[in-house]
C-alpha angles and dihedrals in degrees: 000000000000115000116247133204088257092058091044096052105028123100111210127188140160117251111228119260138018129281137200130216118230122200118202120182112230091236089063097041096111090062090062104043091097097053090044091054091044088053093050098038111030119189111275098209113115131218132207092269091054097249125123118267090258094045091249094145089063088058099056107110095221113049093197093071104115114252091228097045116137114278093255092053101052094103127052086218134356134156129184116184135175118187136158091278107042150333112256131188129192114192141135113304089237093056092044089060094040100047108021109027094066092050092046090051092049095046093046091051097047106031130063105230116235100176104024130285134282114253145178117230113262093224133050125242136206124218126230117200116209119200113183143133138198104067137071117263094253093052090051091053091053097043095047099045099042098079091046093047091049087054089051094244114152113231141185113209127201122185113202137177093267110019146003122248127203121195116203131174110273089229089060096057092109092051090049090054090049094050093049094046089051087058092054104272124131120211111233104206095195095053098030086226137126115227130175107254094217093150099048141040119266112236103224093181095066112104099179091113095046104051091116098032115134122189119243115271092236128038114272119237115279094226141012089249090056090049093052091047091051092051096049091046090050092052091050094048091052092046091241107160131172118272110211123192102189093185093063111090114183131201125198113219144146141220110275116244101158096091108069092178091064101027096120093045091049091050093051091047090050093049093047091050093051092050091051090051097046100045091057095050102243121217090234135008134137123189122187122189126184136168093247108042139045118266114288117211135187111188146152112277090231089065095061093094088065087072095064113225091005091233090119090067121081118205141047116312093193102059104090129199124199116217122226111190129202116201101219096178092111090060126082111265089240095052111142136211098028097120093043093044094051094042090048092056093047100041106022099041095042094051088084091054116106088234091058132238119329111251109221143171124211132211121188118198130177096280106003143059121213124199115197121200139164112274091244089060096049098101092042089052093054091047092049089054088053087228097100094119090053096046109119137173116259092256090062107055120211115245114278097020119133 
């Protein structure tokens, strides 16, 4: 595969620890508001062993996160998303079992499910952080997921204000390393980072990274075009059509950290705004926290007043994105190539358009994929997906959706 500018400039590394994905049906959301808030805002009281009163420090999936780190940097990786299809949480596997598993067990015992049941993913995932500049967000999605899709590795992709994050099954770590090395990356053991070895020769005979590598059970696609065709055909066979909510206008922003004189006030304003949003079950919000960057937030523009003066939010509040959701519940959890296939249709196919390639963001949740595009590109997006005739507003569900 030919190297791209993304691969030449991006710095890619694994985030320490393993995470789980939690699916929560919207009809059951109110049962899970408390564990979500406990996850985001753990009790601050200390005990003699230095852990929080609720033992939250034991649940962080990287023990080297400083106890007194800023609020937004308490987790190596965490994502809480609510969209028109589901609520989804990505957090450490330990915290998933501590905070969510007991509630799921209680709700499932005592409530008759109407729209499915909440669940924690059976397998653990690892998170890859991608820091890179020079290309539009949509091109990054395509470039970064293509080698993994060609290797039949299932991925979850999250575009944020600062970085991109790719979740892959922990058991596939060796295959991920292989796929990246095949694209010209060298795995630096000491830094757990992938860097482009532009200044030195790649040793293709080394198998230290592949000791536990197992080939895919079915042959991978022979070309990216074949992969994209397979994905679109699969979506059509399963009657998975785009769900467009034209009244939702999203903004992508971040927690402000560039004003040290008001940093505490900004943090409190950000926290208060998030609580106001979450307790009233928003139609769309996605919050990503890591131990190295400020909070990244994707939210409905109508929710901005919840953040008071708005000074706590960094980023334009006038550049709107329209979400197009794909309900992937009919697909196997381990289905591969979805992100790459969709991005390929939007970015690759539209590059030949006189209007240029469609710039897109992508948000993977437990059982859905959401493409976000500028409002002016909405019709082009549906046409590029070759699902334009099936595109329906959220109030008119496509056939087969749940």
